[in-house]
DSSP file (Angstrom, degrees, kcal/mol; ACC not computed):
  #  RESIDUE AA STRUCTURE BP1 BP2  ACC     N-H-->O    O-->H-N    N-H-->O    O-->H-N    TCO  KAPPA ALPHA  PHI   PSI    X-CA   Y-CA   Z-CA
    1    1 A M     >        0   0    0      0, 0.0     4,-2.2     0, 0.0     5,-0.2   0.000 360.0 360.0 360.0 -33.7    5.8   -7.3    1.1
    2    2 A R  H  >  +     0   0    0      1,-0.2     4,-2.2     2,-0.2     5,-0.1   0.913 360.0  50.6 -59.2 -41.9    7.1   -3.7    1.1
    3    3 A E  H  > S+     0   0    0      1,-0.2     4,-2.6     2,-0.2    -1,-0.2   0.881 107.5  53.8 -64.4 -38.5    8.5   -4.2   -2.4
    4    4 A L  H  > S+     0   0    0      2,-0.2     4,-2.4     1,-0.2    -2,-0.2   0.938 110.5  45.2 -61.5 -48.2    5.2   -5.6   -3.6
    5    5 A V  H  X S+     0   0    0     -4,-2.2     4,-2.6     1,-0.2     5,-0.2   0.897 113.1  52.1 -62.5 -40.5    3.2   -2.6   -2.5
    6    6 A E  H  X S+     0   0    0     -4,-2.2     4,-2.6    -5,-0.2    -2,-0.2   0.922 110.5  46.7 -63.6 -45.1    5.8   -0.3   -3.9
    7    7 A V  H  X S+     0   0    0     -4,-2.6     4,-1.5     2,-0.2    -2,-0.2   0.918 113.9  48.4 -64.1 -44.2    5.7   -2.0   -7.4
    8    8 A L  H  X S+     0   0    0     -4,-2.4     4,-0.8    -5,-0.2    -2,-0.2   0.932 114.3  45.6 -61.8 -46.2    1.9   -1.9   -7.4
    9    9 A A  H >X S+     0   0    0     -4,-2.6     4,-1.7     1,-0.2     3,-1.0   0.917 109.9  53.1 -65.7 -44.4    1.7    1.7   -6.4
   10   10 A K  H 3< S+     0   0    0     -4,-2.6    -1,-0.2     1,-0.3    -2,-0.2   0.817 105.6  55.5 -63.0 -29.3    4.4    2.9   -8.9
   11   11 A A  H 3< S+     0   0    0     -4,-1.5    -1,-0.3    -5,-0.2    -2,-0.2   0.740 111.8  44.3 -72.2 -22.3    2.5    1.2  -11.7
   12   12 A L  H << S+     0   0    0     -3,-1.0    -2,-0.2    -4,-0.8    -1,-0.2   0.778 101.1  74.4 -92.6 -29.8   -0.7    3.2  -10.8
   13   13 A V     <  -     0   0    0     -4,-1.7    27,-0.1     1,-0.1    28,-0.0  -0.372  67.7-137.0 -93.9 163.4    0.6    6.7  -10.3
   14   14 A D  S    S+     0   0    0      1,-0.2    -1,-0.1    -2,-0.1    -4,-0.0   0.754 102.9  45.5 -82.3 -28.3    1.8    9.6  -12.5
   15   15 A D    >   +     0   0    0      1,-0.1     3,-1.6    22,-0.1    22,-0.3  -0.731  62.9 171.3-118.7  80.7    4.7   10.4  -10.2
   16   16 A P  G >  S+     0   0    0      0, 0.0     3,-1.1     0, 0.0    -1,-0.1   0.733  74.2  68.0 -65.0 -20.8    6.4    7.1   -9.2
   17   17 A R  G 3  S+     0   0    0      1,-0.2    -7,-0.0    -7,-0.1    -2,-0.0   0.743  94.8  57.7 -68.9 -20.9    9.3    9.0   -7.5
   18   18 A A  G <  S+     0   0    0     -3,-1.6     2,-0.4    -8,-0.1    -1,-0.2   0.525  79.7 110.3 -85.8  -5.9    6.9   10.2   -4.9
   19   19 A V    <   +     0   0    0     -3,-1.1     2,-0.4    -4,-0.3    17,-0.2  -0.576  43.4 176.5 -75.6 124.7    5.9    6.7   -3.8
   20   20 A I  E     -A   35   0A   0     15,-2.5    15,-3.0    -2,-0.4     2,-0.5  -0.996   9.1-173.7-130.8 127.3    7.2    5.8   -0.3
   21   21 A V  E     -A   34   0A   0     -2,-0.4     2,-0.3    13,-0.2    13,-0.2  -0.985   6.3-177.5-123.0 125.6    6.4    2.6    1.5
   22   22 A T  E     -A   33   0A   0     11,-2.0    11,-2.8    -2,-0.5     2,-0.4  -0.918  15.0-142.7-121.5 150.2    7.5    2.0    5.1
   23   23 A E  E     +A   32   0A   0     -2,-0.3     2,-0.3     9,-0.2     9,-0.2  -0.905  20.5 174.0-112.1 138.2    7.2   -1.0    7.3
   24   24 A K  E     -A   31   0A   0      7,-2.1     7,-3.6    -2,-0.4     2,-0.6  -0.996  28.2-131.4-139.9 145.1    6.4   -0.9   11.0
   25   25 A E  E     +A   30   0A   0     -2,-0.3     2,-0.4     5,-0.2     5,-0.2  -0.860  35.9 165.7 -93.3 125.7    5.7   -3.6   13.6
   26   26 A K  E >   -A   29   0A   0      3,-2.9     3,-1.3    -2,-0.6    -2,-0.1  -0.951  62.9 -18.1-145.7 122.0    2.7   -2.8   15.6
   27   27 A D  T 3  S-     0   0    0     -2,-0.4     3,-0.1     1,-0.3    -1,-0.1   0.908 125.3 -51.4  50.6  52.1    0.6   -5.1   17.9
   28   28 A R  T 3  S+     0   0    0      1,-0.2     2,-0.3    40,-0.0    41,-0.3   0.693 121.0 105.6  60.9  20.9    2.0   -8.3   16.3
   29   29 A S  E <  S-A   26   0A   0     -3,-1.3    -3,-2.9    39,-0.1     2,-0.6  -0.940  72.4-123.9-127.4 151.9    1.1   -7.0   12.9
   30   30 A L  E     -Ab  25  70A   0     39,-3.0    41,-2.6    -2,-0.3     2,-0.6  -0.859  26.1-158.5 -93.4 121.6    3.1   -5.6   10.0
   31   31 A V  E     -Ab  24  71A   0     -7,-3.6    -7,-2.1    -2,-0.6     2,-0.6  -0.907   3.3-163.8-105.6 120.3    1.9   -2.1    9.1
   32   32 A L  E     -Ab  23  72A   0     39,-3.4    41,-3.0    -2,-0.6     2,-0.7  -0.915   5.5-158.3-104.4 117.1    2.8   -1.0    5.6
   33   33 A E  E     -Ab  22  73A   0    -11,-2.8   -11,-2.0    -2,-0.6     2,-0.6  -0.862   4.9-163.4 -99.5 118.2    2.4    2.8    5.1
   34   34 A L  E     -Ab  21  74A   0     39,-3.6    41,-2.7    -2,-0.7     2,-0.4  -0.896   7.2-174.1-103.7 121.5    2.0    3.8    1.5
   35   35 A R  E     +Ab  20  75A   0    -15,-3.0   -15,-2.5    -2,-0.6     2,-0.3  -0.962   7.7 170.2-117.8 131.6    2.5    7.5    0.7
   36   36 A V  E     - b   0  76A   0     39,-1.8    41,-3.2    -2,-0.4   -17,-0.1  -0.863  43.4 -78.5-132.0 167.3    1.9    9.0   -2.7
   37   37 A A    >   -     0   0    0    -22,-0.3     3,-1.9    -2,-0.3     4,-0.5  -0.343  46.8-113.6 -62.5 147.5    1.8   12.5   -4.1
   38   38 A P  G >  S+     0   0    0      0, 0.0     3,-1.1     0, 0.0     4,-0.4   0.843 116.3  55.5 -54.0 -37.3   -1.5   14.3   -3.4
   39   39 A Q  G 3  S+     0   0    0      1,-0.2     4,-0.2     2,-0.1     3,-0.2   0.652 106.5  52.6 -73.1 -12.3   -2.6   14.3   -7.1
   40   40 A D  G <> S+     0   0    0     -3,-1.9     4,-1.7     1,-0.1     3,-0.3   0.439  78.7  95.6-100.0  -1.6   -2.1   10.5   -7.2
   41   41 A M  H <> S+     0   0    0     -3,-1.1     4,-2.3    -4,-0.5     5,-0.3   0.909  83.5  52.3 -56.3 -44.5   -4.3    9.7   -4.2
   42   42 A G  H  > S+     0   0    0     -4,-0.4     4,-2.8     1,-0.2    -1,-0.2   0.853 107.0  52.9 -62.0 -35.3   -7.4    9.0   -6.4
   43   43 A K  H  4 S+     0   0    0     -3,-0.3    -1,-0.2    -4,-0.2    -2,-0.2   0.855 112.5  43.9 -69.3 -35.0   -5.4    6.6   -8.6
   44   44 A V  H  < S+     0   0    0     -4,-1.7    -2,-0.2    -3,-0.2    -1,-0.2   0.841 120.2  40.4 -79.6 -33.7   -4.3    4.6   -5.7
   45   45 A I  H  < S-     0   0    0     -4,-2.3     7,-1.7    -5,-0.2     6,-0.8   0.907  94.8-167.5 -81.6 -43.8   -7.7    4.5   -4.0
   46   46 A G    ><  -     0   0    0     -4,-2.8     3,-1.9    -5,-0.3     2,-0.2  -0.018  41.5 -29.8  79.8 171.8   -9.8    4.0   -7.1
   47   47 A K  G >  S-     0   0    0      1,-0.3     3,-1.8     2,-0.2     4,-0.1  -0.449 134.6  -8.9 -65.0 126.5  -13.6    4.4   -7.5
   48   48 A Q  G 3  S-     0   0    0      1,-0.3    -1,-0.3    -2,-0.2    -2,-0.1   0.746 125.4 -68.1  54.3  27.6  -15.3    3.5   -4.3
   49   49 A G  G <> S+     0   0    0     -3,-1.9     4,-2.4    -7,-0.1    -1,-0.3   0.658  94.7 138.5  75.1  16.7  -11.9    2.3   -2.9
   50   50 A R  H <> S+     0   0    0     -3,-1.8     4,-2.2     2,-0.2    -4,-0.2   0.901  70.6  45.4 -65.4 -42.1  -11.7   -0.7   -5.2
   51   51 A I  H  > S+     0   0    0     -6,-0.8     4,-2.5     2,-0.2    -5,-0.2   0.929 113.9  49.3 -68.8 -43.6   -8.0   -0.4   -6.0
   52   52 A A  H  > S+     0   0    0     -7,-1.7     4,-2.4     1,-0.2    -2,-0.2   0.907 111.7  50.0 -59.6 -41.5   -7.0    0.2   -2.4
   53   53 A K  H  X S+     0   0    0     -4,-2.4     4,-2.3    -8,-0.4    -1,-0.2   0.896 109.8  50.7 -64.4 -40.0   -9.1   -2.8   -1.4
   54   54 A A  H  X S+     0   0    0     -4,-2.2     4,-2.3     2,-0.2    -2,-0.2   0.912 110.0  49.5 -64.9 -42.6   -7.4   -4.9   -4.1
   55   55 A I  H  X S+     0   0    0     -4,-2.5     4,-2.3     1,-0.2     5,-0.2   0.931 112.6  48.0 -60.8 -45.4   -3.9   -3.9   -2.9
   56   56 A R  H  X S+     0   0    0     -4,-2.4     4,-2.6     1,-0.2    -2,-0.2   0.880 110.2  52.5 -63.4 -37.9   -4.9   -4.8    0.7
   57   57 A T  H  X S+     0   0    0     -4,-2.3     4,-2.3     2,-0.2    -1,-0.2   0.917 110.1  47.3 -64.7 -44.1   -6.3   -8.1   -0.4
   58   58 A V  H  X S+     0   0    0     -4,-2.3     4,-2.2     2,-0.2    -2,-0.2   0.923 114.6  46.5 -63.5 -44.7   -3.1   -9.1   -2.2
   59   59 A V  H  X S+     0   0    0     -4,-2.3     4,-2.6     1,-0.2    -2,-0.2   0.906 111.9  50.9 -65.1 -41.5   -1.0   -8.1    0.8
   60   60 A K  H  X S+     0   0    0     -4,-2.6     4,-2.6     2,-0.2    -1,-0.2   0.904 110.2  49.8 -63.4 -40.7   -3.2   -9.9    3.2
   61   61 A A  H  X S+     0   0    0     -4,-2.3     4,-2.0     2,-0.2    -1,-0.2   0.912 112.1  47.6 -64.3 -42.1   -3.0  -13.1    1.1
   62   62 A M  H  X S+     0   0    0     -4,-2.2     4,-1.4     2,-0.2    -2,-0.2   0.908 113.1  48.3 -65.3 -41.9    0.7  -12.9    1.0
   63   63 A A  H  <>S+     0   0    0     -4,-2.6     5,-3.3     1,-0.2     4,-0.3   0.907 110.1  51.4 -64.7 -42.4    1.0  -12.2    4.7
   64   64 A T  H ><5S+     0   0    0     -4,-2.6     3,-1.4     1,-0.2    -1,-0.2   0.892 106.3  55.1 -62.2 -39.8   -1.4  -15.1    5.5
   65   65 A K  H 3<5S+     0   0    0     -4,-2.0    -1,-0.2     1,-0.3    -2,-0.2   0.849 110.8  45.5 -61.5 -34.4    0.8  -17.4    3.3
   66   66 A E  T 3<5S-     0   0    0     -4,-1.4    -1,-0.3    -3,-0.2    -2,-0.2   0.371 120.4-110.2 -89.8   3.8    3.8  -16.4    5.4
   67   67 A G  T < 5S+     0   0    0     -3,-1.4    -3,-0.2     1,-0.3     2,-0.2   0.781  81.1 113.4  74.8  27.1    1.8  -16.9    8.7
   68   68 A K      < -     0   0    0     -5,-3.3     2,-0.4    -6,-0.1    -1,-0.3  -0.634  63.7-123.7-120.7 178.3    1.8  -13.2    9.4
   69   69 A R        -     0   0    0    -41,-0.3   -39,-3.0    -2,-0.2     2,-0.4  -0.998  29.6-175.6-126.3 130.2   -0.8  -10.4    9.7
   70   70 A A  E     -b   30   0A   0     -2,-0.4     2,-0.4   -41,-0.2   -39,-0.2  -0.962  11.7-166.8-132.5 146.6   -0.4   -7.2    7.6
   71   71 A V  E     -b   31   0A   0    -41,-2.6   -39,-3.4    -2,-0.4     2,-0.5  -0.989  11.1-149.2-129.5 137.7   -2.2   -3.9    7.3
   72   72 A V  E     -b   32   0A   0     -2,-0.4     2,-0.4   -41,-0.2   -39,-0.2  -0.941  11.0-169.3-110.6 123.6   -1.9   -1.4    4.5
   73   73 A E  E     -b   33   0A   0    -41,-3.0   -39,-3.6    -2,-0.5     2,-0.4  -0.939   7.5-157.2-110.5 133.5   -2.4    2.3    5.3
   74   74 A I  E     +b   34   0A   0     -2,-0.4     2,-0.3   -41,-0.2   -39,-0.2  -0.922  24.9 143.9-115.4 132.8   -2.6    4.8    2.4
   75   75 A G  E     -b   35   0A   0    -41,-2.7   -39,-1.8    -2,-0.4     2,-0.3  -0.926  45.7 -82.5-154.3 177.8   -1.9    8.5    2.8
   76   76 A Q  E     -b   36   0A   0     -2,-0.3     2,-0.3   -41,-0.2   -39,-0.2  -0.614  39.6-115.7 -89.1 146.1   -0.5   11.6    1.1
   77   77 A E              0   0    0    -41,-3.2    -1,-0.1    -2,-0.3   -58,-0.0  -0.597 360.0 360.0 -73.3 141.9    3.2   12.4    1.0
   78   78 A H              0   0    0     -2,-0.3    -1,-0.1   -41,-0.1   -41,-0.1   0.462 360.0 360.0 -88.4 360.0    3.8   15.7    2.9
């Protein structure tokens, strides 16, 4: 799933080298943290959060298919 989020994010941003996706297990859920350059935040979130919602929907569907629970958190690279 990490690779899926990474590919989707890199296709959206101007600076694909700044895309970082990390996986963590938290409370029986897989948490995927997506970090992008500050100038690319709008591209990943989209108007009214539509792109972020679409990314989360795809990841949730994939996780459900594998019998897991996944959450995508989006933030800026420091």
